[in-house]
N, C-alpha and C positions, 0 to 999 in steps of 0.2 A: 490773550486768553491763557488760562492755566492749563498746562499740559500734564503735570504730575504733582501730586500733593500727598505727603505723609503727615498724619496728624496724631498727636499724643502717643508717640511711639515709646514703648518701654521694652528694654532688652537686658537680661541678666545672664551671667554665666556663673552658676553656683552662688556664692555670696557676693560676687562682684557685680555691681550695677553699672552697665555701660551707658544706657539711655534711660531717661525718666521724663516723660511729658515732652518729648522732642517733636517739633513741627517744622517742616521745611516744604517750600513751594517752588516749583520751577515753571516758568512761563515758556510759551512757544518761542523758539528762536534764541533763547538765552544761552549764554556760554558761562558756566559757573565753575569756579575752582573750589574744591573742598579741602580745607586744611585743618590741622589739629595735631597735637603731639602723638607720638607712637603709642598705640594702645587706647586711644580715645574713641575708636570705633568707626573710623572712616570706611574700612573695607566692609564691616558689618552693615553699615548704613547703605553702602552701594548694593550689597546683595539684597537687602530688603526692598530697595527701590526697584531693583531689576526683577523682583519676584522670585529670586533664587533662594531666599530664606524668609522665614516668618518671624515677626516680633512676638514678644510675650503678649503684649496688648497694643492697640493702636489701629489706625485705619489708613489704607492706601487707596488713593483715587487716581485713575489714569484716564485721560480723554478717550472717549469711545473710538475704537479703530486705530489708535496710535500704536506704532511698532517701537519696541525697545530692544536695543542690543547692548549686551554687557560683555566687556573684555576684562576678565580677572587678571591678577598679577601672574598667576600660573594657569595658562589656558588649558582647557580639557578638550580631548578629541575622541571620537568614536573608535572602538577597536577595529583595526584593519584600515583605517582611513588613509587616503593618499592626499597629496596636495590638491590634485584636481577635484577629488570628491568633496573636500572641505569647501572649496570655492563654489562647487556646484550647489552645496547646501545653502551657501550665502545667497545664491541666485534663485532660490526657491520661490520667493514672492514675485520675482520678475517673471519666472516661467508661468506661474499661475495667472499673472496679469496678461501675458501673451496668449495663453490658452483661452482666457475669457474674451480677449479681443477677436481671436479667430472664430470662436463660437458665435459672437455677436455679428460678425461679418457674414457668416452662413445664414443666420436668422434674417439678416437684412435682405439677402438675395431671395429668400423663400417667402418673405412676408408681403402682404398687400401694401400699397402706397400709404394708406392712412396710418400704418404702424411705423413708418420710416422715421418720422420726427422723433418719437420717443427712443427708438433704437440708436439714432444718430447721437442723441444726447448721451446715452449710455456709452457709446463708442468714444465720444469725446472725453468722458470721465476716465475710461480705461486707458486711453492713449496718454492722457496727462499722467496717470499713475505709472505707465511704462517709462515715460521721460523722467519722472521723479526717481525711479529705481535705476536709472543709468542708461536708458535707451536700448537700442537694438544691438549694438556692437559690444556687448558686455564681455565676451570671451577675450577679445583683443584688450579691453581695459583691464581685465583680471591678469592677463599675462604681463601687461605693462607694469601693473602694480607689483607683481612678484619679482620681475626683473629689477625694478628700482629698489626693492627690499633685499636684493641679493639672493633670491631663491630661484635656482636655475632648473631644477628637475621637476617637471610638471607631474609626472606619474610616480614619483618616489613616495614610499610609505612614510607617513608622518613620524612613526615610531623610530625611524632611522635617523631623524634629524636631531641636531644639537638643540639645547634649550633655547639658544638665541634664534635659531632658524624657526623653531616651533612658534616662538613669540611673533615672528614676522609673518608667518602664515596666518596666525590668529588675527593680526592687525589687518592684513589684506581681506580676510573673511569679514571682519567687522565693517571695514570701509565699504565693501561691496553690497552690504545689506541696505545701505543708505536709509537708516531708520529715522523716525521722528525724534527719537531720544537715544543718544549714544553715551554710555557710561564707560569710562576708561580708568582702570586702576593701575597706576604706575606704568603707562604705556612706553615710556622711554627706557625702561630697564633693558639691558642687553643690546641697545642700539648705539651705533657710533654717532658722533656729533653731526656729521653731514646728513645721515638718515633722519636724525631728530629734526634738523632744519626742514627737510623735505616733508616729514610727517606733519609738522606745524602748518605748512602751506596747504597740504591736503585737507586737514581738519578745518582750516579757515574757509575752504570752499564748500564744505558740507552745508546743506540748507537747514538741517534740523537743529535741535537743542543738544547741548553738550554738558555733561557733568564729568569733571576731571579731578583725579587725585594724582599729584605728581610732586616730587621734590625739586624738579627743574624750574628754577625761578624765572629764567628767560622764557621758558615755554608758557608759564602762567601769564607773564606780562604780555606775551604776544597773542594770546588766544581768548582770555576770559574777560567778561565785562562785569562780573560780580564775584566776590569771595564770600563763601560761607565757612565760618570757623566753628568747629565743635569745641565747646567749652568743657573744662573739667566738671564732671557731674552730669554731662549729657545734654545740656542746652546748646543752642546755636545762636550765633550773631552774624548778621549779614552786613557786608560792606560793599557799596557800589564801586565799580571801577576795577582795574587790574591789580596785580600783586603790589606794585609800588604804591598805588593809591590806598590799598588796604593797610600797608605799614604806616603811612602817614595818619590815616584815620584812627588806627589802633593806638598810636602814640598819644593823640589828642584825647581819646577816650580814657586811656590809663591816667593821664595827667588830671583829667576831671574827676576820675574815681578816687585818686589819691587826695585831691583837695576835699572831696566830700567825706572821705574817711577821716581826714584830719579834723574836720568840723565835728564829725560824729564822735570821735574820741574825746574832743574837748567838752562836748555836751555831756557825754557819759561821765567824765571826770567831775563836772559840776554837780550832776545829779547824785553821784556816789557820795560826794562830800556832803551834800544836803541830807541824804538818807542816814549818814553816820551821826547826825546831830541828835538823833534819838526821837522818841514818840512825840514830844512836844512840837518839834519842827514838822514832822510828817502830818500832824493834824491840820497844818495850814495848807496842805496840798490836797487836791481831790484824789480819790482812789483811782480814777481813770488815768491821771497823770503818773501815778506810781506804777500802775500796770504797764503803761506805755514805756516808761523808763526801763522796767525790768525786761520787757519784751525786746527792746532795742539792744540791751546788754547781752541778751541770749542769742541774738542774731550773729551770723558770721559776717564780718565786715570784709572790705576789699583786701585781697592779698595778691601780690604779684605771683604769676605762675612760676612753679619751681623749674629750674633748668638743670639738666644732667651735668654733674660736676666731674667731667672727664679730666684726668690728670696723668701726666707722664712723670715717672720717677727718674731720678738722676742717672745719667749714663756716662760711661768712660769717654774721655775726650778723643775725638777722631784724630788720626795721624795725617801726614801729608797726602798719603795715598788712601783713597776710600774704596772706590770700585773703578777699574779701568779694563777696557777690552780693546784688542787690536786685531783686525781682520777676522772677526768672529764668524764662524760658519755653522749652519745647522740645516739639515734637509730631512724630509720624510719621504722616502722613495725618490721619485723624480722631482718632487716639489721642493724648491729652495726657499726656506723660510727666512733664514739669516744669511746674507752674502757679503762678506767683507765688512762687518759692522765695527766701526771705531767709535768708542764711547768713553767718556770720562765723567764721573760724578765727583764733585768737589764738596768740601765741608760747607754746610749751610745751604746748599742748593736744594731746590724743590723742583724736580723735573717731571713734567706731565708727558705721558706716552699716549699718542692719539693715532687713529687710523681705523679703517673699516674692520669689522669683526673678521677674525680668521687670518689676519696678515702677519701675526707673529708677536704681538705685544706680550701675551702671557707666556709664550715660549721663551722670549728673551728674558723675562723675569725668572723663569724656572731654570734656565741655564746659569744665570747669575747666582741663584740660590744653591746651585749644585744638584738640583733634582734631575736635570738632564745634562748629559755630557755633550760638549760642543764637538762638531765634526772636524773643526780646524780653527786656527787662530789662537790668540793668547788672551787669557782672562786672569786678572790680578785682583785679589781682595786684600785690602790693607790689614796689617796684623792687629790693629786696634778696632777694626770694623766688626760690630756686633749687629746682626740683622734680625728684625722681627717682621714676619710675613703675614699679611691679611689675605686670605684666600676668598675669592668672590663666591665660592660655593659653600663657605662656612663649614668645611669638612672637619675643622678642629673641634667643633661643638658636637657632643654626643646628645642626640635628642631625648634619650631616656634618662639623662642625669637631671638632678634638680639645678635650678639657677645657682644656688649657693655652691654646690659641689663643682659645677662647671667653672665657676669663677675662682674657687679656692685652690685647686690643684694641690690639695693636701695642707694648705696653710690657712689658719684662722685669723691671721693678722696681715695687714698690708703695710709695707715699708715705703713711705713716701719721701724718704730722704731725711727731712727735718723732723718727721714724727711718725709714730706707729699708730695705725688706726685699725680698729676691729673690722674685719671683712664685712660683718653684718651692717655696720654703720656706713662703710664705704659704698656698699650696694644700695643702701637707702638714699645716699646722695646721688646715685646714678638713676634714681626713680624706680628702684626695685625694692619696695617696702617688704617687711618681713613676710607677710602672707605670700607675696609673689616669689620670694626666695625659696619657698617650699614647693613651688610649681615645677613641673618638668619643662625642659627647654622646648620640647615640641609644642607646648601649649602657648608659647610666646608668639607675638606677631613678628613678621619679617623684620620690621624696624627695631623691635626690642631685642631680637637675636643679634642683629647687627651691632647694636649698642653694647651688648654683653661681650661680644667678641672683641670689639675695639677696646673696651675697658681692660680686658685680660691682656690684650696685646701691649698696651701702654705700660703695663706693670712688669714687662720683661727686662727693662733696663737696657734697651737697644739704643744705639746711636744712629742707625739707619732704618727707616721705616719703608717697607715695600708693600704698597697698598693696591690691591687689584679690585677695582670697583667698590670702594668703601662707602660710597654715597647711596647705593641702592637701598631703597625702603626707609631711609632715615627721614624723620620729620625735619622741617625747615629750621626749627629752633635748635635742634641738635646739630644740624649742618653748620649753623653759625658758631656753635661751640667748637666743633671739629676744625673749622677754619682757623679760629683763634689759637687753638692748640698747636696746629702745624706752623702757624706764623711765629709762635713763641718757641717752637722746638729748636734746640741748639744743634741738633744733628742734621742729617741729610734725608731727603725723601724721594722715593721713586713712586709715581702715582699713575695708575690707569683709571680713567673715569671719562664718561661721556658728558658729565655735567659741565657745561660751558661756563656758567657763573662761578662754579667752584674753582675751575682752572684760572679764571680771570682774577680771583681773589688770592689764590695760593701760589700758582706756578711762577718760578723765576725763569724757566725756559721750557720749550716744547720740542719733543722729538717725534717726528712723524714717520710712520711705516708705510711704504708705498705699495706693498703687496708683492713686490718682486725681490724681496729679501734685503732691500736697501733702506737706510734711514737718513733723515735730514734733520739737523738741529736748528732751531730758531730761538734767539734770546728774547726774553720777555714773556708775557702771559698769553692766554689764548687769543684775545683780541689783537694783540700785536702780531702774533703768528698769522692770523687771517689777513691782516693788512699787508704784511710782507709777502705772503703767498700770492695774494691777488696782484700785487705789483710785479712779482716775478712772472706770474702767468701772463699778465698783460704785455710785459716786455718780450716774453718768448713768442707770443702770438703776433706781436708787431714785427718781430724780426724774421718770422718763418714765412716762406713763400706760400701763396695761396694754392689751394688744391687745383691740379691740372694746369698750373702755371710753372714755367721753368724758373729755376732759381736765378736771381739777379746776377748778372755778370759784373765782376768787379772792374772798375775803371782802371785804365793803365796808370802806373805810378807817376806822380808829378815829377818834373825835373827837380834836381836837388836844390838849385838856387831858389825855386819857388816853394820848397817844402816848408810847411808850417812847423814852428818849433813846438815841441810837447810842453804842456803846462807843467810848471815845477812848483814845489813847495817853497814859499818864502820862509824867512827865518821866523816871522810871526806865526805863520801857519804851522811850522814844525813844532814850535813851543805849544801851540794850541792842541796839536795832535798828541804830543807827549803827555799832556795833562787831561786828555779827554776821558780815558778809562776811569781815572779817579773822580772826575766830574759826574760821569754816568753812574758810578757806584754810589755817590752821595745822593743822586736823584732817585735811584732805585731804593736806597735805604729809606728815604723820606716817604716814598710811595708805600713801602711795606709798613712803615709806622702808621700811616693813615688807614691802611687796610686793617691793621690790628684794632684801631679805634672803632672802625665800623663793624668789626666782627664781635665786639664786646657788647653783650645784651644791655648793659647798664646805660649805654649812650642813648638808648631810645627813651629813657626817662627824663632827658634834658631837653627842654623846649628849644627848637631851632638848631640844636647841635648837629643833628644828622645832616641837614641841608648844608650847614657850614663846612663840615668835614668832607662831604661828598663833592662840594664845589672845589675845595682845595685838592682833593684827589684827582678830579678831572684835569685841573691845572698841572698837577705833577705828571700825569700820564702824557699830556700834551708836551711838556718839557722833555720827557724821555724820548718821545717820538722825534722831536726836533734835534736832540743831541745825537741820536742814532743816525739820522739823515745827514747831519753835519760830519759825523765821524766817517760815514761812507764816502762823502765827497773828499775829505782829506786823505783817506786811504787810497782812493783812485789817483789823486794827485801824487801821492808818495810812490805809487806803483809806476806812474809815468816818469818820475824823476830817477827811478832806479836804473 
């Protein structure tokens, strides 16, 4: 049954048409992902479907009695709201249902027997409604939600919370409403990877329909059963299945469109050649055939979507020392954020920083950048190291400046190393056409602002990129471009992001912050880190004594004649260990090459190539896992031989 339908929607902002004749339908229980390039109108459509904005023309139909909850990118709260009051607002429908149940119970007691059957039926309906809204123990459920989201102060005013905590309160509020239709616009922004995993599980349990805008590709794959893509010009195309299925179907559709376009161009060429023969030839054709040819030539044929052409200008070569810290300390009052942190960033490394919000990732970056002085320890920045910093709050962009002025910084030309390009043309390549270049930054969408800031950052000629949540609000196409850019970048990168897919594609190692001021480094991408962490946790749990049980008593040492000899490295094993680092480096290089191929948008125009490269990449990752496992065995043997 149809739950929500928007028909023939049209929306314009000034001279810019966002939608024209757009129609989208969502059925009961459907999980739909909404995708499209930045500025295509995803947020505008969400607001229209939620009833928070009105289109210029069009019709919105919602099933009678259906409840819709909308979580925008930047949630809004009433003045003076506290955490508790906001969750109380979310429970309003439940309180109304409970009040109706109590009223019906009183009526049942006071009514004659002949009215009981009808009242009992009404009570059953209301009781079902209460269960749908979360049951009777909702306060406990609300506190559990907040605790899992890292919000501890039940009575704290929302105005005193950070942007990340405000987003978490809004998520809890949305989940507690248990609506028939939940619309989420970039819900994973400001959430750490573990919380994103948890949110995915919570949303999977919700009984209603879901419409989701997110750049997190793993999130889309795990939750949705249909993808709706907003096309340039405002139309929509629907693809059944999750995000991976959407990519495969879109590739086939593009291949078919290109074949049709090729046939169309050949037919047009034939008709043009015939028309050029003069009046005598045209008399042999009917007027309708001529009209049809002219109409076809006037139509806009298939064109591949433009992709933002982000580029990094040449930077000075890094020296032997890039960034190093030893025993780094930083505290705020009694709270130790960094405690004895040893860290080394080498040339060509791409290090992902992960951990819950508030554990010190951004503080660590600010200490490295010199924005905060360390309380102790040693920090060394290489003499050839030139850093460019991406601030997650985009404070470097003045909202009152035009797009052109924000990008230019006083220069009308962009030096790309091998050529000079007019800034106006460069911005056009970044999907900022001339009319948009005259717009103020504050009129851009979040993703467009992000793209503008990244473009400006990459023109600084830095050899170390420090990126704090660069993936927020970017559309998936631009994310692919950014991945390829970082994989090709000759310098080093420090990266804070909650995007697990992005870390799997880009990171060469992961540094985790535990919240007690200490960090741990894992070689490999995010998936490798999770596997190694799970193995480490399993070993720790296996070796730890159970609760309320005494620790096992060590057996007495065996007599020396019976003692087992420690395993030692053979000559062959030693040679294998000596060459293991080089072998792993070759395997990692091959993996990186395959990731570069997958990040290149042109690969999706080659039939079967994506599956072929993905299969080879899976094999390369398996080889790296095997090599690291073998390396660990040899290291243990070497330690026993020492």
